[in-house]
C-alpha positions in Angstrom: 0.0 0.0 0.0 2.3 2.7 -1.2 1.4 6.3 -0.3 2.7 9.5 -1.7 4.4 12.1 0.4 1.4 14.3 0.1 -0.9 11.6 1.4 1.4 10.9 4.3 1.6 14.6 5.1 -2.2 14.9 5.0 -2.5 12.0 7.5 0.2 13.5 9.8 -1.5 16.9 9.5 -4.9 15.4 10.4 -3.5 13.6 13.5 -1.8 16.8 14.6 -5.0 18.8 14.2 -7.3 16.2 15.7 -5.2 14.9 18.6 -3.0 17.9 19.5 -5.3 20.7 18.5 -2.7 22.4 16.3 -4.1 24.9 13.8 -3.8 23.8 10.2 -1.9 26.9 9.1 0.9 26.0 11.6 1.4 22.6 10.1 4.0 23.0 7.3 6.7 20.5 6.2 9.4 22.7 7.7 7.7 23.2 11.0 9.8 21.9 13.9 7.9 19.6 16.2 9.3 20.9 19.5 10.1 24.6 18.8 7.2 25.4 16.4 4.4 23.0 17.4 5.2 22.4 21.1 5.3 18.6 20.6 7.4 17.3 23.6 8.8 13.8 23.9 5.6 12.4 25.4 3.5 13.9 22.6 6.0 12.6 20.1 5.4 9.0 21.4 1.6 9.6 21.3 2.0 10.9 17.7 3.8 7.7 16.7 1.1 5.5 18.3 -1.5 7.4 16.3 0.4 7.0 13.0 1.2 3.3 13.5 -1.9 2.1 11.7 -0.4 3.5 8.5 2.2 0.7 8.7 1.9 -3.1 8.4 4.7 -3.8 10.8 5.8 -2.8 14.3 7.0 0.7 14.7 10.3 1.2 16.6 10.7 4.6 18.3 14.4 4.6 17.4 13.4 4.9 13.8 12.2 8.4 14.6 14.8 9.6 17.1 16.4 12.0 14.6 13.2 13.6 13.3 12.9 17.3 14.0 10.4 18.6 11.5 7.1 17.4 10.0 8.9 16.7 6.8 11.3 14.4 8.7 8.3 12.5 10.0 6.8 12.2 6.5 10.1 10.9 5.1 10.6 8.4 7.9 7.1 7.1 7.4 7.6 7.0 3.6 10.7 4.8 4.0 8.8 2.4 6.3 5.8 2.2 4.0 8.0 1.7 1.0 9.9 -1.1 2.8 6.5 -2.6 3.6 5.5 -2.5 0.0 8.7 -3.9 -1.2 8.5 -6.8 1.3 5.0 -7.7 0.2 5.6 -7.3 -3.5 
């Protein structure tokens, strides 16, 4: 189930709006999770839990320890989704 970066961004954006009450205009690819969106480490774990259904395999927090921006999250998810697609192809 390959997804485009735009589709992944839309899903991440929806989670940030619905679960963290972040205004849509603040959610940009370059937005920094901690500095711009006030996402602390506990919130980041919660975000990963909410994004896990996008994947067909377990999500490891260490796969996301270097993410700083929304674009970083999108790219990390895209890599995991692509590896899922390649494994099932």
